[in-house]
N, C-alpha and C positions, 0 to 999 in steps of 0.2 A: 843767431844760433837757433836750431829748431829741435829743441830738448822737449820731449814729452814727459809731463807730469802724470803720475798715477796717483788716484786716491785710493784709500785704505781697501775697499770692497774689490779693486782691481788688484792690489797688491797680493791679497788675501787669494784670490782666483789664481793669480800667476804663481805664487809660491807654492799654495797647497797648505801654509800654515795658517792656525787660528790667530785671531786678534791678539789674543794674550800673549802667544809665543812670539810675535813680531815684537811687541813692546818689551819682553823680557830679553830678548836677542838683542835689542837697541840697548836696553840698560847695561848689558855685558859688553857692548861694544862689539857684536857679533854679526850685526845686520847694519845696513845703511840708515842714516839718520834721515827722518824726514825734514822738509824745508817748509817754512812759515810763509804762506802766500798771502794771508790776511789775518787779523786779529782772531778769526774764527775759523780759519781752513788752513791745512797743510795736505802735502803730498809727497811723494818722493820720485825722484828721476828715475825714469825707465831705464836707461843705461846703467845705473847703479844696480838696480834690482836684476836687469840680465846678468851683469858681471857676477854679481854674488851667488845666482845661479850656477852659472858656469864654472865659479870656484868650488861649489857643493858637487857638481857632477864630477868635476877632475878628481875633486879627494876621494870622491866615492869609487872612482875607477881605480885610482892608484891603490886603494886599500883591497879592491878586490884583486888585484894582480900581485899583491903581497902575499895574499893566502895561499 
């Protein structure tokens, strides 16, 4: 398995979301949960972040088509 792990600064850059927004969305089950790497470190699977972004883009495009 060659899955890439993104740390929080990369997730912020990739999504354009603020740290607080990311954690708020996680608490609402609307954003991929981070995985625990060590007792002091966690990260996100790049594929899950990319999938979340693709879903947001698709939802946005569908809303525009309905307008």
